[in-house]
C-alpha positions in Angstrom: 47.4 9.7 35.7 44.4 10.9 33.8 41.1 9.4 34.9 38.2 9.2 32.5 35.0 10.7 33.6 32.1 8.4 33.3 29.0 10.0 31.8 26.1 10.1 34.2 22.7 9.2 32.8 19.6 10.9 34.0 16.3 9.0 34.6 14.9 10.2 31.3 18.0 8.9 29.5 17.6 5.5 31.1 13.9 5.4 30.2 14.7 6.4 26.6 17.4 3.7 26.3 15.1 1.1 27.6 12.2 2.1 25.3 14.4 2.2 22.2 16.1 -1.0 23.1 12.7 -2.7 23.3 11.7 -1.2 19.9 15.0 -2.4 18.4 14.4 -5.9 19.7 10.8 -5.8 18.2 12.3 -4.9 14.8 15.1 -7.5 14.9 13.2 -10.5 16.3 10.8 -10.9 13.3 13.7 -11.0 10.9 15.3 -13.7 13.0 12.1 -15.6 12.9 12.0 -15.4 9.1 15.6 -16.6 8.8 15.0 -19.4 11.2 11.8 -20.5 9.4 13.6 -20.6 6.1 16.0 -23.2 7.5 13.2 -25.3 9.1 11.5 -28.3 7.5 7.9 -27.7 6.3 6.5 -30.5 8.6 8.3 -29.2 11.6 7.1 -25.7 11.0 3.5 -26.9 10.6 3.8 -29.0 13.8 5.8 -26.7 16.2 5.3 -23.3 14.6 7.9 -20.5 14.4 10.9 -20.5 16.7 14.2 -18.5 16.9 16.1 -21.8 16.7 14.9 -24.3 14.1 13.7 -27.6 15.7 14.4 -29.5 12.5 17.1 -28.0 10.3 16.4 -28.3 6.6 17.6 -26.8 3.3 14.6 -28.0 1.3 13.2 -24.5 0.9 16.4 -23.1 -0.6 16.9 -26.2 -2.7 13.4 -25.8 -4.1 13.9 -22.0 -4.8 17.4 -22.4 -6.2 16.6 -25.3 -8.6 17.3 -22.9 -11.5 20.4 -21.0 -10.3 21.0 -19.5 -13.8 17.6 -17.8 -13.9 17.8 -16.5 -10.3 21.4 -15.1 -10.9 20.1 -13.5 -14.1 17.2 -11.9 -12.1 19.7 -10.7 -9.5 21.7 -9.1 -12.3 18.7 -7.4 -13.8 17.6 -6.1 -10.4 21.0 -4.8 -9.6 21.3 -3.1 -13.0 17.9 -1.5 -12.7 18.5 -0.4 -9.1 21.9 1.3 -9.9 20.9 2.8 -13.2 17.4 3.8 -12.3 18.3 4.9 -8.8 21.2 7.1 -10.0 19.2 8.6 -12.9 16.2 9.2 -10.7 18.3 10.9 -8.0 19.9 13.2 -10.5 16.6 14.3 -12.1 15.0 14.6 -8.6 17.8 16.7 -7.3 17.7 19.0 -10.4 13.9 19.4 -10.2 13.9 20.0 -6.5 16.6 22.6 -6.8 14.7 24.5 -9.4 11.6 24.4 -7.2 13.6 25.7 -4.2 14.9 28.8 -6.1 12.8 31.7 -5.0 14.4 34.0 -7.5 13.2 31.8 -10.4 9.8 33.0 -11.6 8.7 29.6 -12.9 9.3 27.7 -9.6 5.7 28.1 -8.4 4.3 26.8 -11.7 6.6 23.8 -11.6 5.7 23.2 -7.9 2.0 23.2 -8.7 2.5 20.7 -11.5 4.5 18.4 -9.2 1.9 18.6 -6.4 -0.9 18.0 -8.9 0.7 14.8 -10.2 1.2 13.8 -6.6 -2.5 14.0 -5.9 -3.9 13.0 -9.3 -2.8 10.6 -12.1 -4.3 9.3 -15.3 -4.4 5.7 -14.1 -3.0 2.3 -15.1 -4.5 1.9 -18.6 -3.3 5.3 -20.0 0.1 4.6 -18.5 0.3 1.2 -20.1 -0.8 2.5 -23.5 1.8 5.3 -23.3 4.6 2.9 -22.4 3.8 0.2 -24.9 2.3 2.0 -27.9 3.9 5.4 -27.9 7.2 4.9 -26.3 7.5 1.2 -27.5 9.3 0.2 -24.3 7.7 -3.2 -23.8 10.2 -6.0 -23.2 13.0 -3.5 -22.7 15.1 -2.6 -19.7 13.9 1.0 -20.0 10.3 -0.1 -19.1 11.7 -1.0 -15.6 13.5 2.3 -15.2 11.7 5.3 -16.9 8.3 5.1 -15.1 10.0 5.8 -11.7 12.5 8.4 -12.8 10.5 11.2 -11.3 8.5 10.5 -8.1 6.6 13.6 -6.9 7.0 12.7 -3.2 10.8 12.4 -3.6 10.9 15.7 -5.4 9.0 17.4 -2.6 11.3 15.8 -0.1 14.4 17.1 -2.0 12.8 20.5 -2.3 12.4 20.6 1.5 16.1 19.8 1.9 17.2 22.5 -0.5 14.6 25.1 0.5 16.9 26.9 3.0 19.9 27.1 0.7 21.2 30.7 1.1 20.6 32.8 -1.9 23.8 34.8 -1.1 25.8 31.6 -1.7 24.4 31.3 -5.2 24.9 35.0 -5.9 28.5 34.8 -4.7 29.1 31.9 -7.1 27.6 33.9 -10.0 29.9 36.8 -9.2 32.8 34.4 -9.4 31.7 33.5 -12.9 30.0 30.1 -12.3 27.1 29.1 -14.5 23.9 27.6 -13.2 25.1 24.1 -14.1 28.4 24.7 -12.4 26.6 26.1 -9.3 24.4 23.0 -9.1 27.2 20.4 -9.5 30.0 22.2 -7.7 28.1 23.8 -4.8 24.6 22.5 -4.3 25.4 18.8 -4.8 28.4 18.6 -2.3 26.5 20.4 0.5 23.4 18.2 0.0 25.0 14.8 0.6 22.6 13.8 3.5 19.6 14.7 1.3 21.0 12.8 -1.7 21.7 9.8 0.5 18.2 9.8 1.9 16.3 10.3 -1.4 18.7 8.0 -3.2 18.1 5.2 -0.6 14.3 5.6 -1.0 14.7 5.4 -4.8 17.0 2.3 -4.6 14.5 0.5 -2.3 11.7 1.4 -4.7 13.5 0.0 -7.7 14.7 -3.1 -5.8 11.3 -4.0 -4.4 9.3 -3.4 -7.6 7.7 -6.3 -9.4 4.7 -4.4 -10.8 6.4 -2.9 -13.8 7.9 -6.3 -14.8 4.4 -7.9 -14.6 3.0 -5.2 -16.9 5.7 -4.8 -19.4 8.1 -7.7 -19.4 7.6 -11.1 -21.2 11.2 -11.8 -22.0 12.6 -14.3 -19.4 16.0 -12.7 -19.6 14.7 -9.3 -18.4 12.7 -10.6 -15.4 13.9 -8.9 -12.2 14.4 -10.7 -8.9 11.2 -9.6 -7.1 8.9 -10.6 -10.0 10.8 -13.9 -10.4 10.3 -14.7 -6.7 6.6 -13.7 -7.0 6.2 -16.2 -9.8 7.8 -18.9 -7.8 5.5 -18.3 -4.9 2.4 -18.4 -7.2 3.7 -21.7 -8.7 4.1 -23.2 -5.2 0.5 -22.2 -4.2 -0.9 -23.5 -7.4 0.9 -26.8 -7.0 -0.2 -27.2 -3.4 -3.8 -26.5 -4.2 -3.8 -28.8 -7.2 -2.4 -31.7 -5.2 -5.0 -31.2 -2.4 -7.8 -31.0 -4.9 -6.7 -34.0 -6.9 -6.3 -36.4 -4.0 -3.3 -38.0 -5.6 -2.0 -39.5 -2.4 1.0 -37.1 -2.2 1.9 -35.7 1.1 1.5 -31.9 0.6 3.1 -31.2 4.0 6.5 -32.2 2.5 6.2 -29.5 -0.2 8.0 -26.4 1.0 5.3 -23.8 1.0 5.6 -21.6 4.1 9.3 -22.3 4.4 9.8 -21.3 0.7 8.0 -18.0 1.5 10.6 -17.3 4.2 13.5 -18.3 2.0 12.2 -16.0 -0.7 12.1 -13.2 1.8 15.7 -13.8 2.8 16.9 -13.9 -0.8 15.0 -10.6 -1.5 16.0 -8.7 1.6 19.6 -9.8 2.2 21.3 -7.5 -0.4 19.6 -4.4 1.0 20.4 -5.4 4.6 24.1 -5.3 3.6 23.8 -2.0 1.7 21.8 0.0 4.3 24.5 0.3 7.0 26.8 2.1 4.6 24.1 4.8 4.1 22.8 4.8 7.6 24.9 7.8 8.8 23.8 10.1 5.9 20.3 8.7 6.0 19.6 9.6 9.6 21.2 13.0 9.2 19.2 13.6 6.1 15.9 12.8 7.8 16.8 15.0 10.7 17.7 18.0 8.4 14.5 17.4 6.4 12.4 17.4 9.5 13.9 20.6 10.8 13.6 22.4 7.5 10.0 21.1 6.9 
C-alpha cells in the first residue's frame, strides 16, 4: 500500500501563507461590500452603513440603472467591440514594435527606443490631440476614435521589449538559415514563445480599453456609439444633479429614497463583473508573464 507523504511546512511558509491570506481577504472584502451595498435600500444604507449582508434587501438601484435596457445593452456591445478590436490590434502592434526594439542586430533599434521613451515622458497635450483626431483624421463620432488613440502605449511597448530582450539571436539566425523571412520569424517563432508576455500586455490593454470613458467624452456625441463606462458615468452625474436639485428646490420629496449611493455600487458591479469573469482565464499566463518580465528586467 502506497502512502502519500505529507508536505511539511516550515515556519517561514506558515508566516507567508498567513500574510498572503490576510492580503487576499483585504482584497476580496471590499468587493463583497460593494455587491452587498448594491442590493441594499438607500435608506437602510444611510441608517446602518455598509455590511457584508444587506439589512434591507432591495433592487431599486438596479431598477433605476436598468430603466433603459436597450441603451445599456448597446453600450455593453460597444465596449466589448472596442475591447476586442482595440486590444487585439494594440497587442499586435505593441508586440511588433517591442520585437524591433529588442533586436540588437538592427541598427535602428536605438533610435526607435529613444522615440518611444521620449513619447513616454513628453506629449503634446490634450488640445493638439483633439485637433488631430477631429480635424485631420476626421474620426469624431466614429468607432475608430475609441480605438486608435490607444493602439500604441509606450509603457506597454517597453514592457514587451523587456520580455523579448533575451530572445536568443542564434534562434533567429537558425530560422534565417532555414529560409524564414522576418515576418515568418515573428509570427512562427517569436509569437508562440511569448505567450505569457502577450497575455500580460494584452490583459493590460483590454483593461485600458474596457475602463476608458475619456475618449468617448471627447469624441463621441452619437448615442449609439457610447461605451459602457461613459454611459454609467453619465447616469451617475444625472443622479447627483437630480439629488442636488431636489434638495435645493425644497419640493417636499424624500431624497433618501432616491438611489444615490446604492446606484454607485450597482454601477460598479455592472462595470467590473465582465472583467472578473475574464481574468481567471488569463491568470496563469498573466502571473507567469509578470514573473518573466521581472527576471528579465
